[in-house]
N, CA, C and O atoms as a DFTB+ gen file, in Angstrom:
704 C
 N C O
     1  1     -25.677     -16.495      13.291
     2  2     -25.102     -17.812      13.478
     3  2     -23.902     -17.992      12.541
     4  3     -23.985     -17.621      11.370
     5  1     -22.825     -18.534      13.014
     6  2     -21.618     -18.753      12.218
     7  2     -21.726     -20.092      11.505
     8  3     -22.011     -21.121      12.117
     9  1     -21.493     -20.056      10.206
    10  2     -21.466     -21.281       9.398
    11  2     -20.029     -21.790       9.369
    12  3     -19.257     -21.425       8.482
    13  1     -19.671     -22.625      10.327
    14  2     -18.289     -23.070      10.473
    15  2     -17.771     -23.807       9.246
    16  3     -16.625     -23.609       8.842
    17  1     -18.593     -24.644       8.659
    18  2     -18.120     -25.386       7.477
    19  2     -17.885     -24.439       6.308
    20  3     -16.962     -24.650       5.521
    21  1     -18.697     -23.408       6.183
    22  2     -18.500     -22.421       5.112
    23  2     -17.272     -21.555       5.365
    24  3     -16.574     -21.158       4.432
    25  1     -17.019     -21.270       6.635
    26  2     -15.912     -20.410       7.005
    27  2     -14.561     -21.042       6.657
    28  3     -13.634     -20.340       6.254
    29  1     -14.448     -22.361       6.812
    30  2     -13.178     -23.043       6.589
    31  2     -13.145     -23.888       5.318
    32  3     -12.153     -24.570       5.064
    33  1     -14.184     -23.858       4.534
    34  2     -14.204     -24.642       3.293
    35  2     -13.208     -24.048       2.298
    36  3     -12.966     -22.841       2.292
    37  1     -12.640     -24.905       1.467
    38  2     -11.695     -24.459       0.445
    39  2     -12.482     -24.141      -0.810
    40  3     -12.978     -25.056      -1.467
    41  1     -12.611     -22.865      -1.161
    42  2     -13.420     -22.426      -2.302
    43  2     -12.607     -22.297      -3.584
    44  3     -13.121     -22.536      -4.676
    45  1     -11.337     -21.920      -3.451
    46  2     -10.474     -21.758      -4.609
    47  2      -9.621     -23.019      -4.731
    48  3      -9.088     -23.499      -3.731
    49  1      -9.485     -23.558      -5.929
    50  2      -8.657     -24.762      -6.085
    51  2      -7.230     -24.511      -5.584
    52  3      -6.628     -23.493      -5.927
    53  1      -6.685     -25.426      -4.778
    54  2      -5.332     -25.234      -4.225
    55  2      -4.277     -24.989      -5.304
    56  3      -3.355     -24.203      -5.085
    57  1      -4.390     -25.640      -6.459
    58  2      -3.413     -25.415      -7.526
    59  2      -3.461     -23.968      -8.009
    60  3      -2.419     -23.379      -8.298
    61  1      -4.646     -23.397      -8.099
    62  2      -4.782     -21.991      -8.504
    63  2      -4.119     -21.076      -7.487
    64  3      -3.443     -20.118      -7.863
    65  1      -4.304     -21.360      -6.206
    66  2      -3.674     -20.556      -5.162
    67  2      -2.152     -20.685      -5.253
    68  3      -1.431     -19.697      -5.117
    69  1      -1.672     -21.904      -5.483
    70  2      -0.233     -22.133      -5.625
    71  2       0.332     -21.350      -6.809
    72  3       1.380     -20.715      -6.690
    73  1      -0.352     -21.394      -7.939
    74  2       0.120     -20.686      -9.131
    75  2       0.065     -19.180      -8.917
    76  3       1.021     -18.477      -9.246
    77  1      -1.033     -18.675      -8.374
    78  2      -1.159     -17.227      -8.129
    79  2      -0.076     -16.736      -7.165
    80  3       0.578     -15.726      -7.423
    81  1       0.107     -17.451      -6.061
    82  2       1.121     -17.059      -5.074
    83  2       2.526     -17.119      -5.652
    84  3       3.342     -16.230      -5.407
    85  1       2.808     -18.164      -6.417
    86  2       4.129     -18.337      -7.012
    87  2       4.434     -17.247      -8.028
    88  3       5.492     -16.621      -7.973
    89  1       3.517     -17.020      -8.945
    90  2       3.742     -16.006      -9.983
    91  2       3.881     -14.618      -9.357
    92  3       4.761     -13.851      -9.747
    93  1       3.032     -14.294      -8.402
    94  2       3.092     -12.988      -7.751
    95  2       4.416     -12.805      -7.015
    96  3       5.071     -11.772      -7.155
    97  1       4.807     -13.802      -6.236
    98  2       6.052     -13.693      -5.471
    99  2       7.254     -13.555      -6.393
   100  3       8.062     -12.641      -6.229
   101  1       7.375     -14.447      -7.350
   102  2       8.557     -14.433      -8.211
   103  2       8.615     -13.191      -9.094
   104  3       9.699     -12.663      -9.341
   105  1       7.463     -12.716      -9.574
   106  2       7.454     -11.499     -10.390
   107  2       7.880     -10.289      -9.563
   108  3       8.695      -9.486     -10.017
   109  1       7.338     -10.153      -8.359
   110  2       7.718      -9.030      -7.509
   111  2       9.169      -9.152      -7.049
   112  3       9.883      -8.153      -6.974
   113  1       9.600     -10.359      -6.745
   114  2      10.994     -10.565      -6.352
   115  2      11.931     -10.107      -7.470
   116  3      12.892      -9.378      -7.223
   117  1      11.648     -10.536      -8.693
   118  2      12.501     -10.165      -9.834
   119  2      12.508      -8.656     -10.039
   120  3      13.563      -8.065     -10.267
   121  1      11.333      -8.030      -9.957
   122  2      11.280      -6.580     -10.149
   123  2      12.063      -5.845      -9.068
   124  3      12.818      -4.919      -9.365
   125  1      11.884      -6.258      -7.814
   126  2      12.580      -5.587      -6.724
   127  2      14.078      -5.866      -6.761
   128  3      14.883      -4.972      -6.500
   129  1      14.451      -7.087      -7.078
   130  2      15.869      -7.460      -7.080
   131  2      16.634      -6.824      -8.227
   132  3      17.753      -6.348      -8.032
   133  1      16.054      -6.808      -9.415
   134  2      16.806      -6.362     -10.583
   135  2      16.514      -4.922     -10.998
   136  3      17.302      -4.326     -11.732
   137  1      15.414      -4.360     -10.550
   138  2      15.113      -2.977     -10.911
   139  2      15.455      -2.014      -9.783
   140  3      16.107      -0.996     -10.014
   141  1      15.023      -2.323      -8.572
   142  2      15.275      -1.416      -7.457
   143  2      16.614      -1.674      -6.787
   144  3      17.126      -0.811      -6.072
   145  1      17.186      -2.845      -7.008
   146  2      18.452      -3.256      -6.402
   147  2      18.325      -3.286      -4.887
   148  3      17.800      -4.253      -4.334
   149  1      18.796      -2.243      -4.202
   150  2      18.784      -2.243      -2.744
   151  2      18.302      -0.886      -2.253
   152  3      18.352       0.117      -2.965
   153  1      17.853      -0.893      -1.062
   154  2      17.459       0.349      -0.410
   155  2      18.205       0.449       0.908
   156  3      18.467      -0.569       1.550
   157  1      18.547       1.651       1.315
   158  2      19.172       1.812       2.616
   159  2      18.156       1.470       3.681
   160  3      16.981       1.826       3.585
   161  1      18.623       0.784       4.683
   162  2      17.745       0.389       5.761
   163  2      18.127      -0.987       6.260
   164  3      19.053      -1.611       5.741
   165  1      17.419      -1.457       7.261
   166  2      17.771      -2.731       7.849
   167  2      16.937      -3.876       7.289
   168  3      17.263      -5.037       7.532
   169  1      15.889      -3.591       6.558
   170  2      15.050      -4.626       6.004
   171  2      15.467      -4.898       4.567
   172  3      15.516      -3.982       3.746
   173  1      15.769      -6.157       4.263
   174  2      16.141      -6.528       2.911
   175  2      14.933      -6.560       1.999
   176  3      13.792      -6.544       2.461
   177  1      15.186      -6.604       0.713
   178  2      14.117      -6.602      -0.283
   179  2      13.203      -7.804      -0.102
   180  3      11.981      -7.665      -0.138
   181  1      13.784      -8.984       0.091
   182  2      12.936     -10.170       0.225
   183  2      12.113     -10.106       1.499
   184  3      10.964     -10.547       1.511
   185  1      12.680      -9.562       2.576
   186  2      11.918      -9.406       3.812
   187  2      10.728      -8.482       3.595
   188  3       9.609      -8.775       4.017
   189  1      10.988      -7.370       2.936
   190  2       9.920      -6.417       2.648
   191  2       8.845      -7.041       1.772
   192  3       7.652      -6.860       2.012
   193  1       9.274      -7.770       0.763
   194  2       8.337      -8.428      -0.147
   195  2       7.445      -9.403       0.602
   196  3       6.230      -9.410       0.401
   197  1       8.027     -10.220       1.454
   198  2       7.242     -11.192       2.214
   199  2       6.239     -10.476       3.115
   200  3       5.079     -10.881       3.195
   201  1       6.675      -9.423       3.786
   202  2       5.780      -8.687       4.683
   203  2       4.592      -8.112       3.916
   204  3       3.448      -8.235       4.354
   205  1       4.863      -7.485       2.772
   206  2       3.789      -6.872       1.986
   207  2       2.817      -7.928       1.454
   208  3       1.601      -7.765       1.549
   209  1       3.361      -9.009       0.896
   210  2       2.487     -10.038       0.329
   211  2       1.679     -10.759       1.396
   212  3       0.504     -11.060       1.189
   213  1       2.296     -11.037       2.527
   214  2       1.560     -11.691       3.608
   215  2       0.461     -10.776       4.125
   216  3      -0.659     -11.219       4.380
   217  1       0.786      -9.498       4.278
   218  2      -0.230      -8.554       4.749
   219  2      -1.408      -8.509       3.786
   220  3      -2.562      -8.506       4.212
   221  1      -1.117      -8.473       2.480
   222  2      -2.192      -8.429       1.498
   223  2      -2.986      -9.733       1.485
   224  3      -4.216      -9.716       1.446
   225  1      -2.284     -10.855       1.519
   226  2      -2.973     -12.148       1.499
   227  2      -3.826     -12.325       2.748
   228  3      -4.962     -12.792       2.666
   229  1      -3.287     -11.959       3.894
   230  2      -4.040     -12.082       5.140
   231  2      -5.227     -11.125       5.139
   232  3      -6.309     -11.470       5.615
   233  1      -5.022      -9.914       4.600
   234  2      -6.127      -8.951       4.531
   235  2      -7.251      -9.492       3.673
   236  3      -8.423      -9.393       4.036
   237  1      -6.892     -10.070       2.527
   238  2      -7.922     -10.641       1.652
   239  2      -8.675     -11.765       2.353
   240  3      -9.893     -11.872       2.216
   241  1      -7.967     -12.601       3.100
   242  2      -8.620     -13.696       3.820
   243  2      -9.535     -13.150       4.913
   244  3     -10.626     -13.677       5.131
   245  1      -9.094     -12.095       5.601
   246  2      -9.895     -11.538       6.680
   247  2     -11.067     -10.723       6.150
   248  3     -12.151     -10.748       6.733
   249  1     -10.864     -10.004       5.056
   250  2     -11.902      -9.108       4.544
   251  2     -12.925      -9.841       3.684
   252  3     -13.963      -9.273       3.346
   253  1     -12.655     -11.065       3.334
   254  2     -13.639     -11.821       2.588
   255  2     -13.453     -11.797       1.082
   256  3     -14.321     -12.301       0.369
   257  1     -12.368     -11.239       0.559
   258  2     -12.156     -11.306      -0.883
   259  2     -11.856     -12.730      -1.306
   260  3     -12.172     -13.140      -2.423
   261  1     -11.239     -13.485      -0.397
   262  2     -11.228     -14.927      -0.564
   263  2     -12.486     -15.382       0.130
   264  3     -12.925     -14.765       1.100
   265  1     -13.058     -16.435      -0.350
   266  2     -14.323     -16.839       0.262
   267  2     -14.120     -17.604       1.554
   268  3     -15.062     -17.763       2.330
   269  1     -12.883     -18.092       1.805
   270  2     -12.650     -18.805       3.057
   271  2     -11.305     -18.418       3.649
   272  3     -10.419     -17.914       2.959
   273  1     -11.181     -18.664       4.926
   274  2      -9.921     -18.444       5.627
   275  2      -8.862     -19.395       5.088
   276  3      -7.695     -19.021       4.969
   277  1      -9.254     -20.603       4.767
   278  2      -8.316     -21.609       4.279
   279  2      -7.623     -21.142       3.003
   280  3      -6.422     -21.362       2.842
   281  1      -8.361     -20.496       2.088
   282  2      -7.743     -19.967       0.866
   283  2      -6.642     -18.971       1.212
   284  3      -5.548     -19.037       0.651
   285  1      -6.920     -18.055       2.126
   286  2      -5.940     -17.047       2.524
   287  2      -4.744     -17.650       3.231
   288  3      -3.608     -17.254       2.969
   289  1      -4.975     -18.598       4.119
   290  2      -3.880     -19.242       4.847
   291  2      -2.997     -20.023       3.878
   292  3      -1.773     -20.021       4.015
   293  1      -3.605     -20.687       2.905
   294  2      -2.827     -21.431       1.914
   295  2      -1.961     -20.480       1.093
   296  3      -0.809     -20.806       0.806
   297  1      -2.477     -19.324       0.710
   298  2      -1.692     -18.351      -0.048
   299  2      -0.521     -17.827       0.790
   300  3       0.589     -17.685       0.276
   301  1      -0.755     -17.544       2.058
   302  2       0.327     -17.103       2.939
   303  2       1.392     -18.194       3.034
   304  3       2.586     -17.892       3.027
   305  1       0.976     -19.458       3.123
   306  2       1.932     -20.573       3.188
   307  2       2.766     -20.650       1.909
   308  3       3.963     -20.931       1.972
   309  1       2.152     -20.404       0.755
   310  2       2.892     -20.414      -0.515
   311  2       3.946     -19.308      -0.505
   312  3       5.086     -19.539      -0.908
   313  1       3.583     -18.121      -0.052
   314  2       4.510     -16.986      -0.027
   315  2       5.676     -17.266       0.917
   316  3       6.831     -17.036       0.560
   317  1       5.383     -17.757       2.109
   318  2       6.445     -18.091       3.059
   319  2       7.306     -19.229       2.512
   320  3       8.525     -19.229       2.685
   321  1       6.682     -20.175       1.865
   322  2       7.415     -21.290       1.271
   323  2       8.426     -20.830       0.235
   324  3       9.559     -21.311       0.220
   325  1       8.029     -19.900      -0.636
   326  2       8.965     -19.376      -1.642
   327  2      10.098     -18.604      -0.986
   328  3      11.247     -18.710      -1.413
   329  1       9.790     -17.837       0.036
   330  2      10.839     -17.094       0.731
   331  2      11.852     -18.063       1.340
   332  3      13.059     -17.869       1.202
   333  1      11.368     -19.092       2.005
   334  2      12.251     -20.088       2.604
   335  2      13.047     -20.818       1.533
   336  3      14.249     -21.027       1.694
   337  1      12.396     -21.209       0.444
   338  2      13.068     -21.955      -0.617
   339  2      14.192     -21.131      -1.248
   340  3      15.275     -21.661      -1.495
   341  1      13.954     -19.850      -1.510
   342  2      15.003     -19.004      -2.082
   343  2      16.172     -18.825      -1.111
   344  3      17.330     -18.834      -1.529
   345  1      15.876     -18.661       0.182
   346  2      16.946     -18.568       1.175
   347  2      17.733     -19.877       1.245
   348  3      18.960     -19.857       1.343
   349  1      17.041     -21.005       1.196
   350  2      17.660     -22.331       1.213
   351  2      18.582     -22.506       0.011
   352  3      19.726     -22.937       0.152
   353  1      18.075     -22.170      -1.170
   354  2      18.862     -22.297      -2.400
   355  2      20.097     -21.401      -2.338
   356  3      21.194     -21.829      -2.696
   357  1      19.922     -20.156      -1.883
   358  2      21.051     -19.227      -1.799
   359  2      22.103     -19.723      -0.814
   360  3      23.296     -19.503      -1.020
   361  1      21.677     -20.383       0.245
   362  2      22.615     -20.881       1.253
   363  2      23.425     -22.069       0.725
   364  3      24.639     -22.129       0.919
   365  1      22.763     -22.998       0.069
   366  2      23.428     -24.232      -0.358
   367  2      24.039     -24.174      -1.760
   368  3      24.856     -25.026      -2.110
   369  1      23.660     -23.193      -2.556
   370  2      24.177     -23.100      -3.917
   371  2      24.728     -21.687      -4.160
   372  3      23.979     -20.783      -4.529
   373  1      26.025     -21.505      -3.953
   374  2      26.629     -20.170      -4.091
   375  2      26.379     -19.516      -5.450
   376  3      26.231     -18.296      -5.520
   377  1      26.328     -20.296      -6.526
   378  2      26.068     -19.703      -7.846
   379  2      24.679     -19.069      -7.878
   380  3      24.499     -17.994      -8.450
   381  1      23.715     -19.720      -7.275
   382  2      22.355     -19.171      -7.218
   383  2      22.290     -17.965      -6.286
   384  3      21.498     -17.049      -6.510
   385  1      23.112     -17.959      -5.251
   386  2      23.115     -16.841      -4.300
   387  2      23.467     -15.537      -4.990
   388  3      22.968     -14.480      -4.604
   389  1      24.329     -15.596      -6.017
   390  2      24.700     -14.375      -6.742
   391  2      23.507     -13.774      -7.473
   392  3      23.461     -12.564      -7.694
   393  1      22.551     -14.598      -7.846
   394  2      21.347     -14.107      -8.516
   395  2      20.306     -13.663      -7.494
   396  3      19.645     -12.640      -7.675
   397  1      20.167     -14.427      -6.433
   398  2      19.126     -14.175      -5.433
   399  2      19.483     -12.994      -4.538
   400  3      18.626     -12.171      -4.216
   401  1      20.750     -12.913      -4.136
   402  2      21.186     -11.843      -3.238
   403  2      22.290     -11.034      -3.905
   404  3      23.228     -11.607      -4.459
   405  1      22.192      -9.729      -3.859
   406  2      23.281      -8.931      -4.437
   407  2      24.537      -9.059      -3.582
   408  3      24.457      -9.267      -2.371
   409  1      25.674      -8.935      -4.213
   410  2      26.947      -8.946      -3.493
   411  2      27.191      -7.566      -2.896
   412  3      26.624      -6.575      -3.358
   413  1      28.035      -7.504      -1.868
   414  2      28.421      -6.176      -1.381
   415  2      29.091      -5.396      -2.519
   416  3      29.873      -5.955      -3.288
   417  1      28.779      -4.118      -2.615
   418  2      29.290      -3.289      -3.709
   419  2      30.235      -2.237      -3.149
   420  3      29.862      -1.462      -2.268
   421  1      31.452      -2.213      -3.661
   422  2      32.470      -1.274      -3.209
   423  2      32.107       0.143      -3.656
   424  3      31.916       0.392      -4.847
   425  1      32.011       1.073      -2.693
   426  2      31.690       2.468      -2.997
   427  2      32.890       3.388      -2.817
   428  3      33.013       4.401      -3.504
   429  1      33.778       3.028      -1.884
   430  2      34.977       3.820      -1.634
   431  2      36.157       2.858      -1.480
   432  3      36.059       1.848      -0.784
   433  1      37.263       3.184      -2.134
   434  2      38.511       2.428      -1.953
   435  2      39.624       3.432      -1.703
   436  3      39.850       4.340      -2.503
   437  1      40.309       3.261      -0.594
   438  2      41.444       4.116      -0.229
   439  2      41.104       5.602      -0.335
   440  3      41.871       6.390      -0.889
   441  1      39.944       5.969       0.204
   442  2      39.534       7.368       0.261
   443  2      38.947       7.924      -1.025
   444  3      38.548       9.088      -1.063
   445  1      38.885       7.116      -2.085
   446  2      38.370       7.577      -3.385
   447  2      37.001       6.968      -3.660
   448  3      36.824       5.753      -3.578
   449  1      36.043       7.817      -3.985
   450  2      34.697       7.357      -4.316
   451  2      34.729       6.680      -5.689
   452  3      35.357       7.177      -6.623
   453  1      34.052       5.556      -5.795
   454  2      33.949       4.839      -7.067
   455  2      32.622       5.248      -7.704
   456  3      31.564       4.689      -7.414
   457  1      32.722       6.244      -8.581
   458  2      31.539       6.880      -9.171
   459  2      30.632       5.885      -9.902
   460  3      29.409       5.963      -9.787
   461  1      31.222       4.956     -10.649
   462  2      30.434       3.990     -11.424
   463  2      29.503       3.191     -10.502
   464  3      28.334       2.985     -10.830
   465  1      30.009       2.750      -9.373
   466  2      29.195       1.973      -8.432
   467  2      28.158       2.846      -7.738
   468  3      27.060       2.385      -7.426
   469  1      28.503       4.096      -7.499
   470  2      27.541       5.029      -6.892
   471  2      26.362       5.246      -7.842
   472  3      25.206       5.227      -7.419
   473  1      26.662       5.451      -9.129
   474  2      25.596       5.623     -10.131
   475  2      24.742       4.366     -10.233
   476  3      23.519       4.439     -10.344
   477  1      25.398       3.224     -10.193
   478  2      24.688       1.943     -10.330
   479  2      23.617       1.784      -9.253
   480  3      22.533       1.268      -9.525
   481  1      23.915       2.224      -8.039
   482  2      22.966       2.105      -6.933
   483  2      22.184       3.394      -6.673
   484  3      21.378       3.462      -5.745
   485  1      22.430       4.417      -7.500
   486  2      21.755       5.707      -7.364
   487  2      21.952       6.322      -5.978
   488  3      21.019       6.848      -5.370
   489  1      23.190       6.237      -5.502
   490  2      23.560       6.830      -4.222
   491  2      24.333       8.111      -4.521
   492  3      25.327       8.092      -5.246
   493  1      23.877       9.203      -3.965
   494  2      24.587      10.470      -4.178
   495  2      25.749      10.573      -3.199
   496  3      25.788       9.882      -2.181
   497  1      26.698      11.451      -3.529
   498  2      27.832      11.662      -2.635
   499  2      27.348      12.225      -1.293
   500  3      27.887      11.883      -0.240
   501  1      26.333      13.086      -1.341
   502  2      25.792      13.652      -0.098
   503  2      25.192      12.551       0.789
   504  3      25.379      12.566       2.005
   505  1      24.481      11.608       0.187
   506  2      23.922      10.496       0.968
   507  2      25.034       9.646       1.574
   508  3      24.957       9.248       2.736
   509  1      26.052       9.375       0.792
   510  2      27.170       8.569       1.269
   511  2      27.888       9.262       2.419
   512  3      28.191       8.641       3.438
   513  1      28.157      10.547       2.247
   514  2      28.840      11.295       3.317
   515  2      27.981      11.328       4.584
   516  3      28.510      11.256       5.693
   517  1      26.668      11.437       4.423
   518  2      25.769      11.416       5.575
   519  2      25.852      10.084       6.313
   520  3      25.919      10.051       7.542
   521  1      25.846       8.985       5.557
   522  2      25.956       7.663       6.173
   523  2      27.305       7.484       6.865
   524  3      27.383       6.845       7.915
   525  1      28.359       8.039       6.290
   526  2      29.674       7.956       6.922
   527  2      29.701       8.772       8.220
   528  3      30.257       8.324       9.223
   529  1      29.095       9.980       8.200
   530  2      29.055      10.800       9.416
   531  2      28.309      10.082      10.536
   532  3      28.680      10.196      11.704
   533  1      27.252       9.339      10.180
   534  2      26.515       8.579      11.193
   535  2      27.413       7.538      11.860
   536  3      27.151       7.119      12.987
   537  1      28.467       7.125      11.166
   538  2      29.413       6.159      11.723
   539  2      30.646       6.841      12.310
   540  3      31.625       6.182      12.661
   541  1      30.587       8.167      12.413
   542  2      31.669       8.919      13.039
   543  2      32.838       9.212      12.124
   544  3      33.934       9.506      12.601
   545  1      32.630       9.137      10.821
   546  2      33.708       9.384       9.861
   547  2      33.409      10.690       9.139
   548  3      32.402      10.812       8.442
   549  1      34.297      11.666       9.315
   550  2      34.057      12.984       8.740
   551  2      34.921      13.280       7.521
   552  3      34.761      14.322       6.884
   553  1      35.835      12.370       7.193
   554  2      36.756      12.634       6.105
   555  2      36.963      11.349       5.301
   556  3      37.271      10.301       5.869
   557  1      36.794      11.431       3.984
   558  2      36.936      10.250       3.127
   559  2      38.329       9.650       3.189
   560  3      38.487       8.448       2.978
   561  1      39.340      10.456       3.473
   562  2      40.703       9.927       3.512
   563  2      40.892       8.925       4.643
   564  3      41.862       8.167       4.641
   565  1      39.993       8.913       5.590
   566  2      40.054       7.948       6.690
   567  2      39.471       6.589       6.303
   568  3      39.576       5.632       7.070
   569  1      38.857       6.497       5.116
   570  2      38.165       5.272       4.707
   571  2      39.042       4.425       3.804
   572  3      39.444       4.872       2.730
   573  1      39.340       3.220       4.226
   574  2      40.059       2.274       3.361
   575  2      39.077       1.628       2.398
   576  3      39.353       1.531       1.203
   577  1      37.918       1.178       2.913
   578  2      36.860       0.606       2.076
   579  2      35.504       0.937       2.667
   580  3      35.327       0.941       3.885
   581  1      34.550       1.215       1.792
   582  2      33.155       1.336       2.195
   583  2      32.351       0.549       1.171
   584  3      32.516       0.725      -0.036
   585  1      31.488      -0.312       1.663
   586  2      30.687      -1.163       0.778
   587  2      29.217      -1.049       1.131
   588  3      28.844      -0.919       2.298
   589  1      28.376      -1.102       0.078
   590  2      26.944      -1.216       0.302
   591  2      26.651      -2.716       0.394
   592  3      26.890      -3.475      -0.545
   593  1      26.137      -3.109       1.536
   594  2      25.844      -4.518       1.795
   595  2      24.501      -4.897       1.152
   596  3      23.737      -4.013       0.764
   597  1      24.207      -6.198       1.036
   598  2      22.959      -6.625       0.405
   599  2      21.690      -6.038       1.037
   600  3      20.671      -5.888       0.362
   601  1      21.754      -5.708       2.333
   602  2      20.572      -5.144       2.997
   603  2      20.501      -3.623       2.871
   604  3      19.600      -2.996       3.429
   605  1      21.457      -3.022       2.133
   606  2      21.437      -1.579       1.932
   607  2      22.277      -0.799       2.921
   608  3      22.481       0.400       2.735
   609  1      22.768      -1.440       3.964
   610  2      23.627      -0.771       4.943
   611  2      25.008      -0.533       4.329
   612  3      25.430      -1.246       3.419
   613  1      25.693       0.474       4.843
   614  2      27.053       0.764       4.408
   615  2      28.006       0.271       5.492
   616  3      27.909       0.682       6.648
   617  1      28.926      -0.612       5.112
   618  2      29.952      -1.059       6.053
   619  2      31.250      -0.349       5.685
   620  3      31.542      -0.126       4.511
   621  1      32.024       0.004       6.717
   622  2      33.215       0.820       6.504
   623  2      34.402       0.196       7.227
   624  3      34.304      -0.233       8.377
   625  1      35.516       0.162       6.520
   626  2      36.805      -0.202       7.117
   627  2      37.669       1.041       7.014
   628  3      37.894       1.566       5.923
   629  1      38.150       1.508       8.152
   630  2      38.922       2.752       8.167
   631  2      40.415       2.454       8.087
   632  3      40.864       1.327       8.296
   633  1      41.171       3.518       7.775
   634  2      42.627       3.441       7.723
   635  2      43.155       3.286       9.142
   636  3      42.503       3.689      10.106
   637  1      44.323       2.708       9.257
   638  2      44.994       2.617      10.546
   639  2      46.202       3.540      10.486
   640  3      47.039       3.417       9.592
   641  1      46.292       4.461      11.434
   642  2      47.408       5.419      11.497
   643  2      47.553       6.215      10.208
   644  3      48.663       6.601       9.842
   645  1      46.439       6.466       9.514
   646  2      46.471       7.277       8.310
   647  2      47.105       6.597       7.120
   648  3      47.280       7.236       6.083
   649  1      47.458       5.324       7.224
   650  2      48.103       4.639       6.119
   651  2      47.069       3.921       5.272
   652  3      46.087       3.387       5.787
   653  1      47.298       3.915       3.980
   654  2      46.411       3.227       3.060
   655  2      46.863       1.779       2.959
   656  3      48.057       1.481       2.982
   657  1      45.906       0.902       2.849
   658  2      46.228      -0.516       2.697
   659  2      46.094      -1.254       4.012
   660  3      45.207      -0.970       4.816
   661  1      46.982      -2.198       4.215
   662  2      46.896      -3.037       5.408
   663  2      47.312      -2.250       6.645
   664  3      48.118      -1.324       6.563
   665  1      46.746      -2.634       7.802
   666  2      47.152      -1.957       9.040
   667  2      48.645      -2.139       9.297
   668  3      49.210      -3.201       9.036
   669  1      49.262      -1.101       9.805
   670  2      50.694      -1.163      10.109
   671  2      50.925      -2.121      11.261
   672  3      50.169      -2.135      12.233
   673  1      51.970      -2.919      11.147
   674  2      52.311      -3.835      12.227
   675  2      53.295      -3.145      13.151
   676  3      54.207      -2.450      12.704
   677  1      53.103      -3.341      14.415
   678  2      54.045      -2.773      15.386
   679  2      55.232      -3.712      15.497
   680  3      55.076      -4.929      15.592
   681  1      56.411      -3.130      15.484
   682  2      57.624      -3.927      15.601
   683  2      57.991      -4.077      17.065
   684  3      57.878      -3.146      17.863
   685  1      58.421      -5.251      17.378
   686  2      58.885      -5.487      18.755
   687  2      60.351      -5.072      18.852
   688  3      61.143      -5.274      17.931
   689  1      60.673      -4.499      19.971
   690  2      62.067      -4.158      20.223
   691  2      62.801      -5.415      20.662
   692  3      62.316      -6.197      21.479
   693  1      63.945      -5.574      20.110
   694  2      64.728      -6.744      20.524
   695  2      65.288      -6.495      21.907
   696  3      65.618      -5.365      22.265
   697  1      65.390      -7.536      22.661
   698  2      65.870      -7.408      24.037
   699  2      67.362      -7.676      24.152
   700  3      67.868      -7.879      25.255
   701  1      68.062      -7.681      23.049
   702  2      69.506      -7.959      23.093
   703  2      70.322      -6.713      23.185
   704  3      71.550      -6.781      23.230
């Protein structure tokens, strides 16, 4: 027989769940943001963090490590709430966005690799060249700029007509 009132009763004080969820989220966010920086791939650090924490919180609620489903659902709500709040803050407060989200990092300028930035993100030249080949670029001299974006992807702006700098403008012939 299912004890419905026991199944949905709140066993852990909501404030404790709020504090546990908050401390866990913010501690992991800080570690991932400031220690690991970025990873190549399409999933951002905060997305990955939310997925992992929700999976763990939901697993605990389903497996019975929390005594009720309500405890687990409340923890998942806290985790999603922090993710939304950080995205909200980053959107409306540009100064905070610099802390919450990394800026795009220049890796190549005018065909020259910027070694300091490569070391900072622990990207090897072989990895960079591989990512460029995936975008159809076989020669660094064709690259005007390559940046590592906040999600770890590499965006590339190529040279136009082999010239460095701004694209060459075509001149119109006068009709006189």
